[in-house]
Each structure stands twice: as structure tokens, then as C-alpha cells.
C-alpha positions in Angstrom: -35.9 -64.8 35.3 -34.0 -62.5 37.6 -30.5 -62.3 39.1 -29.4 -60.4 42.1 -25.9 -59.4 42.7 -24.2 -57.4 45.5 -21.0 -55.5 45.1 -19.1 -52.8 46.7 -18.1 -49.5 45.1 -15.8 -47.0 46.8 -18.8 -45.4 48.6 -21.6 -47.9 49.0 -23.0 -51.4 48.7 -24.9 -51.9 45.5 -27.7 -54.5 45.1 -28.3 -54.8 41.4 -31.4 -56.5 40.1 -31.3 -57.8 36.5 -34.4 -59.2 34.8 -37.8 -58.9 36.3 -38.8 -57.3 39.6 -42.1 -59.1 40.3 -44.0 -61.3 42.7 -41.8 -64.3 41.9 -38.5 -62.6 43.1 -39.4 -60.0 45.8 -39.2 -62.3 48.8 -35.6 -63.3 48.0 -34.7 -59.7 47.2 -36.3 -58.5 50.4 -34.2 -61.0 52.5 -31.0 -59.8 50.7 -31.8 -56.2 51.4 -32.5 -56.8 55.1 -29.1 -58.6 55.4 -27.4 -55.7 53.5 -29.1 -53.1 55.9 -27.4 -54.9 58.8 -24.0 -54.9 57.1 -23.8 -51.5 55.4 -24.6 -47.8 56.1 -24.8 -46.8 52.5 -26.9 -48.8 50.0 -27.9 -48.3 46.4 -30.7 -50.4 44.9 -29.8 -50.5 41.2 -32.9 -51.1 39.0 -31.3 -49.9 35.8 -31.3 -53.5 34.4 -34.8 -54.4 35.4 -36.9 -55.5 32.4 -40.4 -55.5 34.0 -41.8 -54.3 37.2 -45.2 -55.1 38.9 -46.9 -53.8 42.0 -45.1 -56.4 44.2 -41.8 -55.0 43.0 -43.1 -51.5 43.7 -44.1 -52.6 47.2 -40.7 -54.0 47.8 -39.0 -50.7 46.9 -41.3 -48.8 49.4 -40.6 -51.4 52.1 -36.9 -51.1 51.5 -37.1 -47.3 51.8 -39.0 -47.6 55.0 -36.6 -50.1 56.5 -33.6 -47.9 55.5 -35.2 -45.0 57.2 -35.9 -47.0 60.4 -32.4 -48.5 60.5 -30.7 -45.1 59.7 -29.2 -46.4 56.5 -28.5 -44.0 53.6 -30.5 -45.6 50.8 -30.8 -44.5 47.2 -32.6 -46.0 44.2 -31.0 -45.9 40.8 -34.0 -46.6 38.6 -32.5 -46.2 35.1 -35.2 -46.7 32.5 -37.7 -47.9 35.2 -37.8 -44.4 36.7 -40.9 -43.3 34.7 -42.7 -46.6 35.4 -42.0 -46.3 39.1 -43.4 -42.8 39.0 -46.5 -43.9 37.2 -47.1 -46.9 39.4 -46.7 -44.8 42.5 -49.1 -42.2 41.3 -51.6 -44.8 40.2 -51.4 -46.5 43.6 -51.8 -43.2 45.5 -48.3 -43.5 47.0 -45.9 -40.6 47.6 -43.2 -40.2 44.9 -40.0 -42.2 45.4 -36.6 -40.4 45.8 -35.1 -41.7 42.6 -31.4 -40.9 42.0 -30.1 -40.3 38.5 -26.5 -41.0 39.5 -25.3 -44.5 38.7 -23.9 -46.6 41.5 -20.3 -45.9 40.7 -21.0 -42.1 41.1 -22.7 -42.4 44.5 -21.1 -40.8 47.5 -22.1 -40.7 51.2 
């Protein structure tokens, strides 16, 4: 089970994923991210409360990064404890490393 929430900090829109980031939830999350890309210039994908992550979740993170680049949106990923897992899955999949940000959403600044 996963929950998605969007909130504003002083500097950015934060999409927080709580629970699992897997095949069952990526479509809904992708739609929310696309809407957020149209509404905000600064976005943080907060994965610090993700319990498990599969390759579908990893694919979503890469797709979000590509969309942000194409739409000229400043996009950062706060991975929390999932940082090492994202790095291992990326390496295993032969993908370039992700630009993970150690700063929590409240500390982000444009």
C-alpha cells in the first residue's frame, strides 16, 4: 500500500511517496508528477519514506528525471534510506547514476 502527497515548502513542490514504489503504484505517481511538472518550476521527489522499490519504481524515477529535463523543471530526488538501493539497481540495470540529493525537502532551495 502506498500514499502520495503533494505539499509546498518555501522553495519547491514536494511529492512524497510513502509505502512501496512498485509496479502497482507507478502509473498513478507518473500522472501526478506530470501534472506537477506543468504547475511548478521546482520539484522534489521525496522517497525517504519508501519501504520497497522495484524496477518499475526505478524506471519511473528515470522517466521523471527525463521529463523534468525536457520541461526545464528543476528536479531533485531525496532518496533517504533508498539511496543505496537506487544506486545498486541503477548499476545492475546498466543505467547512469541518479543525481540523489541528501538535503530533505524543507532544506531545498532553487
